[in-house]
C-alpha positions as CSV (number, residue, x, y, z in Angstrom):
1,M,-6.5,6.4,47.9
2,P,-7.2,4.5,44.7
3,T,-4.7,4.9,41.9
4,A,-5.7,5.0,38.2
5,T,-4.3,2.1,36.3
6,P,-3.8,2.7,32.6
7,T,-5.9,0.3,30.5
8,T,-3.8,-1.3,27.8
9,G,-5.5,-3.1,25.1
10,P,-4.9,-3.9,21.5
11,C,-4.3,-1.0,19.3
12,A,-6.3,-0.2,16.2
13,N,-5.0,-0.4,12.6
14,E,-6.2,2.1,9.9
15,L,-4.7,3.4,6.7
16,T,-6.2,6.3,4.7
17,F,-5.3,6.9,1.1
18,L,-4.4,10.6,0.5
19,D,-2.9,11.0,-2.9
20,D,-1.2,9.5,-6.0
21,L,2.2,11.0,-5.9
22,T,3.3,9.3,-9.2
23,I,1.6,7.6,-12.1
24,E,-1.9,8.9,-12.6
25,D,-4.5,6.3,-13.6
26,G,-4.5,5.7,-17.3
27,A,-0.8,6.5,-17.8
28,T,0.8,4.7,-20.7
29,F,4.0,2.6,-20.7
30,S,6.0,0.6,-23.2
31,P,6.2,-3.1,-22.6
32,G,8.8,-4.0,-19.9
33,A,9.2,-0.4,-18.7
34,P,9.7,0.2,-15.0
35,I,6.7,1.8,-13.2
36,D,7.7,3.7,-10.0
37,K,4.4,4.0,-8.2
38,Q,4.1,6.0,-5.0
39,W,1.0,6.6,-2.9
40,L,0.7,9.1,0.0
41,V,-1.1,7.5,2.9
42,Q,-1.7,8.2,6.6
43,N,-1.5,5.9,9.5
44,D,-4.9,6.8,11.1
45,G,-4.8,4.0,13.6
46,T,-3.3,3.8,17.1
47,C,-0.7,1.1,16.1
48,D,2.8,2.0,15.0
49,W,3.7,0.2,11.8
50,D,7.0,-1.7,12.0
51,E,8.8,-4.2,9.8
52,T,6.1,-6.8,10.6
53,Y,3.5,-4.9,8.6
54,K,3.1,-5.5,4.8
55,L,1.3,-4.4,1.7
56,K,-0.7,-7.4,0.3
57,W,-1.8,-7.7,-3.4
58,I,-5.5,-8.2,-3.4
59,G,-6.5,-7.9,-7.0
60,G,-5.7,-7.2,-10.6
61,H,-2.1,-7.9,-11.8
62,T,1.1,-8.1,-9.6
63,L,3.0,-6.5,-12.5
64,G,6.3,-8.3,-11.8
65,V,6.5,-8.0,-8.0
66,S,5.8,-10.4,-5.1
67,E,2.4,-10.5,-3.6
68,E,3.6,-9.0,-0.3
69,Q,5.7,-5.9,-0.1
70,P,7.1,-4.1,3.0
71,L,4.7,-1.4,4.5
72,F,6.8,1.6,5.2
73,P,7.2,2.0,9.0
74,A,5.1,4.8,10.4
75,R,4.0,6.0,13.8
76,A,0.3,6.4,14.5
77,G,-0.9,9.6,12.9
78,A,2.0,9.9,10.5
79,Q,1.9,10.4,6.8
80,V,4.2,8.2,4.7
81,T,4.9,7.3,1.1
82,L,4.3,3.8,-0.1
83,R,6.4,2.8,-3.1
84,I,6.5,-0.2,-5.4
85,V,8.5,-0.4,-8.6
86,F,6.4,-2.5,-11.0
87,T,7.3,-3.7,-14.5
88,A,4.9,-3.1,-17.4
89,P,3.7,-6.4,-18.9
90,A,4.9,-7.5,-22.4
91,E,1.4,-7.5,-23.9
92,P,-0.5,-4.3,-24.7
93,G,-3.6,-3.6,-22.7
94,I,-5.1,-2.1,-19.6
95,Y,-3.8,-3.4,-16.3
96,Q,-4.8,-2.7,-12.7
97,S,-3.1,-3.6,-9.4
98,A,-4.8,-3.3,-6.0
99,W,-3.0,-3.5,-2.6
100,Q,-4.1,-3.3,1.0
101,A,-2.2,-3.2,4.3
102,L,-1.7,-6.4,6.3
103,D,-1.0,-6.5,10.1
104,P,1.3,-8.9,11.8
105,A,-1.6,-11.3,12.5
106,G,-2.5,-11.5,8.8
107,N,-5.5,-9.2,9.0
108,I,-6.1,-6.9,6.1
109,F,-7.0,-3.3,7.0
110,G,-7.4,0.2,5.7
111,E,-8.3,1.7,2.3
112,V,-7.1,0.1,-0.9
113,V,-4.2,1.6,-2.9
114,Y,-4.6,1.1,-6.6
115,M,-3.0,1.7,-9.9
116,E,-4.3,1.4,-13.5
117,I,-2.0,1.7,-16.5
118,V,-2.1,1.2,-20.2
119,V,0.6,-0.7,-22.0
120,N,1.0,0.3,-25.6
121,Q,2.9,-1.4,-28.4
């Protein structure tokens, strides 16, 4: 009698943006102020995110943080909060920062998480 053998293959990575938990776009900050940005996202893929997954800066300004940040570990299907504590630039103006998930092989995936702030004098 033949037996079914499970097929194992690469899992799929996906990230879906759900909500801005802190800092609505257009929020104003004083120069040098800390900006505690949190996004609610869902791991909509079939891969579990572990410590080898990162958030990668893809555009705008890094706002005082390194270009790769840890991606909060999450099992497939789970919702998690991504958090980065930025620093407002010294110069007044409008600043954006855009980030996307990065898998262990260096492939970018999922929806972009984004922030836009205004630095006043």
